[in-house]
N, CA, C, O and CB atoms as a CASP TS submission, in Angstrom:
PFRMAT TS
TARGET T0000
AUTHOR 0000-0000-0000
METHOD Language model
MODEL 1
PARENT N/A
ATOM      1  N   MET     1      25.008  17.709  23.377  1.00  0.00           N
ATOM      2  CA  MET     1      23.624  18.077  23.620  1.00  0.00           C
ATOM      3  C   MET     1      22.688  17.403  22.612  1.00  0.00           C
ATOM      4  O   MET     1      21.617  16.920  22.981  1.00  0.00           O
ATOM      5  CB  MET     1      23.465  19.597  23.560  1.00  0.00           C
ATOM      6  N   SER     2      23.094  17.373  21.344  1.00  0.00           N
ATOM      7  CA  SER     2      22.230  16.760  20.334  1.00  0.00           C
ATOM      8  C   SER     2      22.118  15.248  20.531  1.00  0.00           C
ATOM      9  O   SER     2      21.084  14.658  20.217  1.00  0.00           O
ATOM     10  CB  SER     2      22.761  17.064  18.932  1.00  0.00           C
ATOM     11  N   LYS     3      23.171  14.619  21.047  1.00  0.00           N
ATOM     12  CA  LYS     3      23.106  13.182  21.319  1.00  0.00           C
ATOM     13  C   LYS     3      22.094  12.886  22.418  1.00  0.00           C
ATOM     14  O   LYS     3      21.382  11.884  22.359  1.00  0.00           O
ATOM     15  CB  LYS     3      24.490  12.645  21.716  1.00  0.00           C
ATOM     16  N   ILE     4      22.033  13.749  23.409  1.00  0.00           N
ATOM     17  CA  ILE     4      21.071  13.563  24.498  1.00  0.00           C
ATOM     18  C   ILE     4      19.650  13.719  23.971  1.00  0.00           C
ATOM     19  O   ILE     4      18.774  12.929  24.322  1.00  0.00           O
ATOM     20  CB  ILE     4      21.334  14.570  25.642  1.00  0.00           C
ATOM     21  N   LEU     5      19.409  14.719  23.139  1.00  0.00           N
ATOM     22  CA  LEU     5      18.074  14.927  22.569  1.00  0.00           C
ATOM     23  C   LEU     5      17.674  13.764  21.668  1.00  0.00           C
ATOM     24  O   LEU     5      16.527  13.319  21.705  1.00  0.00           O
ATOM     25  CB  LEU     5      18.027  16.242  21.779  1.00  0.00           C
ATOM     26  N   LYS     6      18.602  13.272  20.866  1.00  0.00           N
ATOM     27  CA  LYS     6      18.305  12.118  20.011  1.00  0.00           C
ATOM     28  C   LYS     6      17.943  10.903  20.855  1.00  0.00           C
ATOM     29  O   LYS     6      17.024  10.158  20.516  1.00  0.00           O
ATOM     30  CB  LYS     6      19.504  11.794  19.101  1.00  0.00           C
ATOM     31  N   PHE     7      18.666  10.703  21.953  1.00  0.00           N
ATOM     32  CA  PHE     7      18.379   9.579  22.836  1.00  0.00           C
ATOM     33  C   PHE     7      16.995   9.718  23.467  1.00  0.00           C
ATOM     34  O   PHE     7      16.251   8.741  23.553  1.00  0.00           O
ATOM     35  CB  PHE     7      19.450   9.472  23.925  1.00  0.00           C
ATOM     36  N   ILE     8      16.653  10.916  23.904  1.00  0.00           N
ATOM     37  CA  ILE     8      15.339  11.150  24.521  1.00  0.00           C
ATOM     38  C   ILE     8      14.231  10.926  23.504  1.00  0.00           C
ATOM     39  O   ILE     8      13.246  10.256  23.814  1.00  0.00           O
ATOM     40  CB  ILE     8      15.250  12.581  25.098  1.00  0.00           C
ATOM     41  N   TYR     9      14.365  11.465  22.305  1.00  0.00           N
ATOM     42  CA  TYR     9      13.346  11.276  21.268  1.00  0.00           C
ATOM     43  C   TYR     9      13.225   9.803  20.871  1.00  0.00           C
ATOM     44  O   TYR     9      12.115   9.309  20.670  1.00  0.00           O
ATOM     45  CB  TYR     9      13.680  12.126  20.032  1.00  0.00           C
ATOM     46  N   ALA    10      14.343   9.105  20.757  1.00  0.00           N
ATOM     47  CA  ALA    10      14.303   7.679  20.412  1.00  0.00           C
ATOM     48  C   ALA    10      13.599   6.881  21.505  1.00  0.00           C
ATOM     49  O   ALA    10      12.841   5.956  21.212  1.00  0.00           O
ATOM     50  CB  ALA    10      15.729   7.133  20.191  1.00  0.00           C
ATOM     51  N   THR    11      13.846   7.233  22.750  1.00  0.00           N
ATOM     52  CA  THR    11      13.188   6.550  23.862  1.00  0.00           C
ATOM     53  C   THR    11      11.688   6.794  23.835  1.00  0.00           C
ATOM     54  O   THR    11      10.907   5.868  24.053  1.00  0.00           O
ATOM     55  CB  THR    11      13.772   7.013  25.198  1.00  0.00           C
ATOM     56  N   LEU    12      11.274   8.030  23.571  1.00  0.00           N
ATOM     57  CA  LEU    12       9.846   8.348  23.508  1.00  0.00           C
ATOM     58  C   LEU    12       9.161   7.624  22.356  1.00  0.00           C
ATOM     59  O   LEU    12       8.061   7.097  22.526  1.00  0.00           O
ATOM     60  CB  LEU    12       9.646   9.854  23.365  1.00  0.00           C
ATOM     61  N   VAL    13       9.791   7.593  21.196  1.00  0.00           N
ATOM     62  CA  VAL    13       9.209   6.917  20.038  1.00  0.00           C
ATOM     63  C   VAL    13       9.093   5.422  20.308  1.00  0.00           C
ATOM     64  O   VAL    13       8.072   4.817  19.983  1.00  0.00           O
ATOM     65  CB  VAL    13      10.056   7.172  18.773  1.00  0.00           C
ATOM     66  N   LEU    14      10.108   4.824  20.889  1.00  0.00           N
ATOM     67  CA  LEU    14      10.065   3.399  21.219  1.00  0.00           C
ATOM     68  C   LEU    14       8.949   3.115  22.219  1.00  0.00           C
ATOM     69  O   LEU    14       8.218   2.137  22.067  1.00  0.00           O
ATOM     70  CB  LEU    14      11.419   2.933  21.785  1.00  0.00           C
ATOM     71  N   TYR    15       8.813   3.957  23.235  1.00  0.00           N
ATOM     72  CA  TYR    15       7.765   3.774  24.236  1.00  0.00           C
ATOM     73  C   TYR    15       6.382   3.849  23.586  1.00  0.00           C
ATOM     74  O   TYR    15       5.526   3.008  23.861  1.00  0.00           O
ATOM     75  CB  TYR    15       7.892   4.831  25.349  1.00  0.00           C
ATOM     76  N   LEU    16       6.156   4.846  22.731  1.00  0.00           N
ATOM     77  CA  LEU    16       4.859   4.974  22.065  1.00  0.00           C
ATOM     78  C   LEU    16       4.590   3.784  21.152  1.00  0.00           C
ATOM     79  O   LEU    16       3.458   3.305  21.082  1.00  0.00           O
ATOM     80  CB  LEU    16       4.797   6.276  21.261  1.00  0.00           C
ATOM     81  N   PHE    17       5.606   3.305  20.458  1.00  0.00           N
ATOM     82  CA  PHE    17       5.451   2.132  19.599  1.00  0.00           C
ATOM     83  C   PHE    17       5.038   0.917  20.419  1.00  0.00           C
ATOM     84  O   PHE    17       4.151   0.168  20.011  1.00  0.00           O
ATOM     85  CB  PHE    17       6.756   1.843  18.840  1.00  0.00           C
ATOM     86  N   LEU    18       5.668   0.716  21.563  1.00  0.00           N
ATOM     87  CA  LEU    18       5.331  -0.428  22.406  1.00  0.00           C
ATOM     88  C   LEU    18       3.924  -0.316  22.969  1.00  0.00           C
ATOM     89  O   LEU    18       3.231  -1.324  23.097  1.00  0.00           O
ATOM     90  CB  LEU    18       6.331  -0.558  23.542  1.00  0.00           C
ATOM     91  N   VAL    19       3.492   0.892  23.305  1.00  0.00           N
ATOM     92  CA  VAL    19       2.135   1.090  23.815  1.00  0.00           C
ATOM     93  C   VAL    19       1.117   0.771  22.730  1.00  0.00           C
ATOM     94  O   VAL    19       0.121   0.101  23.002  1.00  0.00           O
ATOM     95  CB  VAL    19       1.944   2.536  24.323  1.00  0.00           C
ATOM     96  N   VAL    20       1.344   1.233  21.511  1.00  0.00           N
ATOM     97  CA  VAL    20       0.412   0.989  20.407  1.00  0.00           C
ATOM     98  C   VAL    20       0.358  -0.493  20.061  1.00  0.00           C
ATOM     99  O   VAL    20      -0.730  -1.031  19.858  1.00  0.00           O
ATOM    100  CB  VAL    20       0.816   1.806  19.170  1.00  0.00           C
ATOM    101  N   THR    21       1.492  -1.159  19.989  1.00  0.00           N
ATOM    102  CA  THR    21       1.476  -2.580  19.649  1.00  0.00           C
ATOM    103  C   THR    21       0.843  -3.406  20.753  1.00  0.00           C
ATOM    104  O   THR    21       0.193  -4.414  20.475  1.00  0.00           O
ATOM    105  CB  THR    21       2.887  -3.076  19.376  1.00  0.00           C
ATOM    106  N   LYS    22       1.020  -2.999  21.990  1.00  0.00           N
ATOM    107  CA  LYS    22       0.389  -3.724  23.095  1.00  0.00           C
ATOM    108  C   LYS    22      -1.127  -3.570  23.028  1.00  0.00           C
ATOM    109  O   LYS    22      -1.852  -4.537  23.262  1.00  0.00           O
ATOM    110  CB  LYS    22       0.921  -3.218  24.457  1.00  0.00           C
ATOM    111  N   ALA    23      -1.614  -2.379  22.713  1.00  0.00           N
ATOM    112  CA  ALA    23      -3.059  -2.151  22.646  1.00  0.00           C
ATOM    113  C   ALA    23      -3.687  -2.907  21.489  1.00  0.00           C
ATOM    114  O   ALA    23      -4.834  -3.342  21.588  1.00  0.00           O
ATOM    115  CB  ALA    23      -3.357  -0.661  22.514  1.00  0.00           C
ATOM    116  N   SER    24      -2.961  -3.069  20.397  1.00  0.00           N
ATOM    117  CA  SER    24      -3.562  -3.711  19.235  1.00  0.00           C
ATOM    118  C   SER    24      -3.502  -5.235  19.296  1.00  0.00           C
ATOM    119  O   SER    24      -4.175  -5.897  18.506  1.00  0.00           O
ATOM    120  CB  SER    24      -2.882  -3.232  17.984  1.00  0.00           C
ATOM    121  N   ASP    25      -2.721  -5.811  20.203  1.00  0.00           N
ATOM    122  CA  ASP    25      -2.607  -7.265  20.283  1.00  0.00           C
ATOM    123  C   ASP    25      -3.040  -7.811  21.639  1.00  0.00           C
ATOM    124  O   ASP    25      -2.565  -8.866  22.058  1.00  0.00           O
ATOM    125  CB  ASP    25      -1.185  -7.686  20.000  1.00  0.00           C
ATOM    126  N   ASP    26      -3.931  -7.110  22.326  1.00  0.00           N
ATOM    127  CA  ASP    26      -4.431  -7.612  23.601  1.00  0.00           C
ATOM    128  C   ASP    26      -5.223  -8.886  23.378  1.00  0.00           C
ATOM    129  O   ASP    26      -5.887  -9.051  22.355  1.00  0.00           O
ATOM    130  CB  ASP    26      -5.298  -6.556  24.306  1.00  0.00           C
ATOM    131  N   GLU    27      -5.144  -9.779  24.346  1.00  0.00           N
ATOM    132  CA  GLU    27      -5.947 -10.994  24.273  1.00  0.00           C
ATOM    133  C   GLU    27      -7.389 -10.651  24.610  1.00  0.00           C
ATOM    134  O   GLU    27      -7.652  -9.804  25.463  1.00  0.00           O
ATOM    135  CB  GLU    27      -5.399 -12.088  25.230  1.00  0.00           C
ATOM    136  N   CYS    28      -8.326 -11.316  23.933  1.00  0.00           N
ATOM    137  CA  CYS    28      -9.739 -11.025  24.144  1.00  0.00           C
ATOM    138  C   CYS    28     -10.558 -12.284  23.906  1.00  0.00           C
ATOM    139  O   CYS    28     -10.081 -13.250  23.311  1.00  0.00           O
ATOM    140  CB  CYS    28     -10.213  -9.882  23.216  1.00  0.00           C
ATOM    141  N   LYS    29     -11.789 -12.257  24.376  1.00  0.00           N
ATOM    142  CA  LYS    29     -12.739 -13.332  24.106  1.00  0.00           C
ATOM    143  C   LYS    29     -13.925 -12.809  23.310  1.00  0.00           C
ATOM    144  O   LYS    29     -14.501 -13.531  22.496  1.00  0.00           O
ATOM    145  CB  LYS    29     -13.219 -13.971  25.416  1.00  0.00           C
ATOM    146  N   ILE    30     -14.290 -11.544  23.548  1.00  0.00           N
ATOM    147  CA  ILE    30     -15.374 -10.898  22.801  1.00  0.00           C
ATOM    148  C   ILE    30     -14.905  -9.506  22.389  1.00  0.00           C
ATOM    149  O   ILE    30     -13.873  -9.032  22.862  1.00  0.00           O
ATOM    150  CB  ILE    30     -16.693 -10.820  23.655  1.00  0.00           C
ATOM    151  N   ASP    31     -15.669  -8.844  21.500  1.00  0.00           N
ATOM    152  CA  ASP    31     -15.294  -7.504  21.037  1.00  0.00           C
ATOM    153  C   ASP    31     -15.262  -6.489  22.175  1.00  0.00           C
ATOM    154  O   ASP    31     -14.539  -5.496  22.094  1.00  0.00           O
ATOM    155  CB  ASP    31     -16.262  -7.035  19.962  1.00  0.00           C
ATOM    156  N   GLY    32     -16.028  -6.723  23.226  1.00  0.00           N
ATOM    157  CA  GLY    32     -16.060  -5.800  24.356  1.00  0.00           C
ATOM    158  C   GLY    32     -14.770  -5.768  25.154  1.00  0.00           C
ATOM    159  O   GLY    32     -14.546  -4.830  25.920  1.00  0.00           O
ATOM    160  N   ASP    33     -13.917  -6.772  24.994  1.00  0.00           N
ATOM    161  CA  ASP    33     -12.633  -6.801  25.694  1.00  0.00           C
ATOM    162  C   ASP    33     -11.596  -5.903  25.030  1.00  0.00           C
ATOM    163  O   ASP    33     -10.578  -5.585  25.644  1.00  0.00           O
ATOM    164  CB  ASP    33     -12.109  -8.223  25.759  1.00  0.00           C
ATOM    165  N   CYS    34     -11.835  -5.491  23.793  1.00  0.00           N
ATOM    166  CA  CYS    34     -10.884  -4.656  23.052  1.00  0.00           C
ATOM    167  C   CYS    34     -11.070  -3.185  23.421  1.00  0.00           C
ATOM    168  O   CYS    34     -12.144  -2.796  23.878  1.00  0.00           O
ATOM    169  CB  CYS    34     -11.059  -4.853  21.527  1.00  0.00           C
ATOM    170  N   PRO    35     -10.031  -2.360  23.227  1.00  0.00           N
ATOM    171  CA  PRO    35     -10.156  -0.936  23.531  1.00  0.00           C
ATOM    172  C   PRO    35     -11.185  -0.256  22.635  1.00  0.00           C
ATOM    173  O   PRO    35     -11.450  -0.707  21.520  1.00  0.00           O
ATOM    174  CB  PRO    35      -8.807  -0.247  23.384  1.00  0.00           C
ATOM    175  N   ILE    36     -11.757   0.825  23.134  1.00  0.00           N
ATOM    176  CA  ILE    36     -12.734   1.596  22.359  1.00  0.00           C
ATOM    177  C   ILE    36     -11.990   2.464  21.355  1.00  0.00           C
ATOM    178  O   ILE    36     -10.994   3.101  21.699  1.00  0.00           O
ATOM    179  CB  ILE    36     -13.633   2.473  23.290  1.00  0.00           C
ATOM    180  N   SER    37     -12.464   2.490  20.129  1.00  0.00           N
ATOM    181  CA  SER    37     -11.870   3.327  19.092  1.00  0.00           C
ATOM    182  C   SER    37     -12.857   4.421  18.714  1.00  0.00           C
ATOM    183  O   SER    37     -14.025   4.144  18.442  1.00  0.00           O
ATOM    184  CB  SER    37     -11.475   2.484  17.848  1.00  0.00           C
ATOM    185  N   TRP    38     -12.390   5.653  18.697  1.00  0.00           N
ATOM    186  CA  TRP    38     -13.247   6.779  18.317  1.00  0.00           C
ATOM    187  C   TRP    38     -13.025   7.170  16.860  1.00  0.00           C
ATOM    188  O   TRP    38     -13.524   8.206  16.418  1.00  0.00           O
ATOM    189  CB  TRP    38     -12.984   7.983  19.230  1.00  0.00           C
ATOM    190  N   GLN    39     -12.285   6.359  16.110  1.00  0.00           N
ATOM    191  CA  GLN    39     -12.072   6.623  14.689  1.00  0.00           C
ATOM    192  C   GLN    39     -13.361   6.380  13.918  1.00  0.00           C
ATOM    193  O   GLN    39     -14.153   5.511  14.282  1.00  0.00           O
ATOM    194  CB  GLN    39     -10.934   5.742  14.131  1.00  0.00           C
ATOM    195  N   LYS    40     -13.570   7.142  12.861  1.00  0.00           N
ATOM    196  CA  LYS    40     -14.810   7.031  12.091  1.00  0.00           C
ATOM    197  C   LYS    40     -14.850   5.754  11.256  1.00  0.00           C
ATOM    198  O   LYS    40     -15.908   5.135  11.139  1.00  0.00           O
ATOM    199  CB  LYS    40     -14.974   8.244  11.185  1.00  0.00           C
ATOM    200  N   PHE    41     -13.731   5.349  10.680  1.00  0.00           N
ATOM    201  CA  PHE    41     -13.731   4.238   9.731  1.00  0.00           C
ATOM    202  C   PHE    41     -13.027   2.978  10.238  1.00  0.00           C
ATOM    203  O   PHE    41     -13.047   1.956   9.552  1.00  0.00           O
ATOM    204  CB  PHE    41     -13.087   4.677   8.463  1.00  0.00           C
ATOM    205  N   HIS    42     -12.415   3.022  11.401  1.00  0.00           N
ATOM    206  CA  HIS    42     -11.705   1.852  11.925  1.00  0.00           C
ATOM    207  C   HIS    42     -12.118   1.582  13.360  1.00  0.00           C
ATOM    208  O   HIS    42     -12.540   2.488  14.079  1.00  0.00           O
ATOM    209  CB  HIS    42     -10.183   2.052  11.841  1.00  0.00           C
ATOM    210  N   THR    43     -11.995   0.334  13.768  1.00  0.00           N
ATOM    211  CA  THR    43     -12.314  -0.069  15.133  1.00  0.00           C
ATOM    212  C   THR    43     -11.497  -1.298  15.495  1.00  0.00           C
ATOM    213  O   THR    43     -10.835  -1.882  14.637  1.00  0.00           O
ATOM    214  CB  THR    43     -13.830  -0.350  15.292  1.00  0.00           C
ATOM    215  N   TYR    44     -11.540  -1.690  16.750  1.00  0.00           N
ATOM    216  CA  TYR    44     -10.897  -2.921  17.195  1.00  0.00           C
ATOM    217  C   TYR    44     -11.929  -4.026  17.242  1.00  0.00           C
ATOM    218  O   TYR    44     -13.034  -3.830  17.748  1.00  0.00           O
ATOM    219  CB  TYR    44     -10.226  -2.738  18.578  1.00  0.00           C
ATOM    220  N   LYS    45     -11.576  -5.189  16.716  1.00  0.00           N
ATOM    221  CA  LYS    45     -12.432  -6.376  16.759  1.00  0.00           C
ATOM    222  C   LYS    45     -11.623  -7.536  17.318  1.00  0.00           C
ATOM    223  O   LYS    45     -10.406  -7.598  17.143  1.00  0.00           O
ATOM    224  CB  LYS    45     -12.998  -6.723  15.343  1.00  0.00           C
ATOM    225  N   CYS    46     -12.302  -8.450  17.988  1.00  0.00           N
ATOM    226  CA  CYS    46     -11.660  -9.640  18.535  1.00  0.00           C
ATOM    227  C   CYS    46     -11.616 -10.711  17.440  1.00  0.00           C
ATOM    228  O   CYS    46     -12.647 -11.280  17.079  1.00  0.00           O
ATOM    229  CB  CYS    46     -12.419 -10.160  19.809  1.00  0.00           C
ATOM    230  N   ILE    47     -10.423 -10.979  16.918  1.00  0.00           N
ATOM    231  CA  ILE    47     -10.230 -11.968  15.863  1.00  0.00           C
ATOM    232  C   ILE    47      -9.156 -12.940  16.336  1.00  0.00           C
ATOM    233  O   ILE    47      -8.023 -12.540  16.604  1.00  0.00           O
ATOM    234  CB  ILE    47      -9.831 -11.291  14.497  1.00  0.00           C
ATOM    235  N   ASN    48      -9.519 -14.226  16.438  1.00  0.00           N
ATOM    236  CA  ASN    48      -8.594 -15.270  16.911  1.00  0.00           C
ATOM    237  C   ASN    48      -8.007 -14.929  18.284  1.00  0.00           C
ATOM    238  O   ASN    48      -6.806 -15.090  18.505  1.00  0.00           O
ATOM    239  CB  ASN    48      -7.457 -15.469  15.897  1.00  0.00           C
ATOM    240  N   GLN    49      -8.841 -14.466  19.188  1.00  0.00           N
ATOM    241  CA  GLN    49      -8.470 -14.091  20.556  1.00  0.00           C
ATOM    242  C   GLN    49      -7.428 -12.975  20.623  1.00  0.00           C
ATOM    243  O   GLN    49      -6.692 -12.887  21.606  1.00  0.00           O
ATOM    244  CB  GLN    49      -7.948 -15.298  21.282  1.00  0.00           C
ATOM    245  N   LYS    50      -7.351 -12.119  19.599  1.00  0.00           N
ATOM    246  CA  LYS    50      -6.470 -10.949  19.589  1.00  0.00           C
ATOM    247  C   LYS    50      -7.269  -9.747  19.106  1.00  0.00           C
ATOM    248  O   LYS    50      -8.085  -9.875  18.194  1.00  0.00           O
ATOM    249  CB  LYS    50      -5.215 -11.187  18.683  1.00  0.00           C
ATOM    250  N   CYS    51      -7.044  -8.578  19.706  1.00  0.00           N
ATOM    251  CA  CYS    51      -7.698  -7.350  19.256  1.00  0.00           C
ATOM    252  C   CYS    51      -6.984  -6.861  17.998  1.00  0.00           C
ATOM    253  O   CYS    51      -5.784  -6.589  18.028  1.00  0.00           O
ATOM    254  CB  CYS    51      -7.683  -6.251  20.379  1.00  0.00           C
ATOM    255  N   LYS    52      -7.710  -6.752  16.914  1.00  0.00           N
ATOM    256  CA  LYS    52      -7.136  -6.318  15.636  1.00  0.00           C
ATOM    257  C   LYS    52      -7.810  -5.034  15.174  1.00  0.00           C
ATOM    258  O   LYS    52      -9.002  -4.834  15.410  1.00  0.00           O
ATOM    259  CB  LYS    52      -7.285  -7.423  14.559  1.00  0.00           C
ATOM    260  N   TRP    53      -7.050  -4.166  14.519  1.00  0.00           N
ATOM    261  CA  TRP    53      -7.501  -2.887  13.986  1.00  0.00           C
ATOM    262  C   TRP    53      -8.109  -3.161  12.619  1.00  0.00           C
ATOM    263  O   TRP    53      -7.382  -3.509  11.688  1.00  0.00           O
ATOM    264  CB  TRP    53      -6.324  -1.842  13.898  1.00  0.00           C
ATOM    265  N   VAL    54      -9.435  -3.011  12.471  1.00  0.00           N
ATOM    266  CA  VAL    54     -10.114  -3.364  11.227  1.00  0.00           C
ATOM    267  C   VAL    54     -10.989  -2.212  10.752  1.00  0.00           C
ATOM    268  O   VAL    54     -11.290  -1.282  11.500  1.00  0.00           O
ATOM    269  CB  VAL    54     -10.959  -4.632  11.413  1.00  0.00           C
ATOM    270  N   LEU    55     -11.385  -2.302   9.493  1.00  0.00           N
ATOM    271  CA  LEU    55     -12.282  -1.321   8.900  1.00  0.00           C
ATOM    272  C   LEU    55     -13.671  -1.483   9.499  1.00  0.00           C
ATOM    273  O   LEU    55     -14.180  -2.599   9.604  1.00  0.00           O
ATOM    274  CB  LEU    55     -12.326  -1.470   7.360  1.00  0.00           C
ATOM    275  N   ARG    56     -14.280  -0.377   9.890  1.00  0.00           N
ATOM    276  CA  ARG    56     -15.600  -0.415  10.514  1.00  0.00           C
ATOM    277  C   ARG    56     -16.675  -0.470   9.434  1.00  0.00           C
ATOM    278  O   ARG    56     -16.635   0.291   8.467  1.00  0.00           O
ATOM    279  CB  ARG    56     -15.812   0.814  11.434  1.00  0.00           C
ATOM    280  N   PHE    57     -17.630  -1.369   9.605  1.00  0.00           N
ATOM    281  CA  PHE    57     -18.773  -1.445   8.711  1.00  0.00           C
ATOM    282  C   PHE    57     -19.916  -0.666   9.339  1.00  0.00           C
ATOM    283  O   PHE    57     -20.246  -0.869  10.508  1.00  0.00           O
ATOM    284  CB  PHE    57     -19.183  -2.924   8.434  1.00  0.00           C
ATOM    285  N   HIS    58     -20.512   0.213   8.572  1.00  0.00           N
ATOM    286  CA  HIS    58     -21.606   1.029   9.095  1.00  0.00           C
ATOM    287  C   HIS    58     -22.886   0.212   9.113  1.00  0.00           C
ATOM    288  O   HIS    58     -23.282  -0.361   8.098  1.00  0.00           O
ATOM    289  CB  HIS    58     -21.793   2.312   8.254  1.00  0.00           C
ATOM    290  N   GLU    59     -23.519   0.162  10.249  1.00  0.00           N
ATOM    291  CA  GLU    59     -24.768  -0.575  10.394  1.00  0.00           C
ATOM    292  C   GLU    59     -25.897   0.434  10.552  1.00  0.00           C
ATOM    293  O   GLU    59     -26.025   1.081  11.591  1.00  0.00           O
ATOM    294  CB  GLU    59     -24.714  -1.558  11.609  1.00  0.00           C
ATOM    295  N   TYR    60     -26.699   0.558   9.531  1.00  0.00           N
ATOM    296  CA  TYR    60     -27.820   1.502   9.573  1.00  0.00           C
ATOM    297  C   TYR    60     -29.115   0.753   9.501  1.00  0.00           C
ATOM    298  O   TYR    60     -30.183   1.364   9.522  1.00  0.00           O
ATOM    299  CB  TYR    60     -27.735   2.522   8.434  1.00  0.00           C
TER
END
């Protein structure tokens, strides 16, 4: 039973890891092509045609 649970948890963790890495390395041409981030201090920016997770600069 514990082997089955370990396998299920490992599969879920691997799936989530692949989803996160896919979202952070999407191809883009402008910042609008990247996913929206609701984090206060970080956002996605288009750098070298890849969406990268960067520190957000506050524009006031």
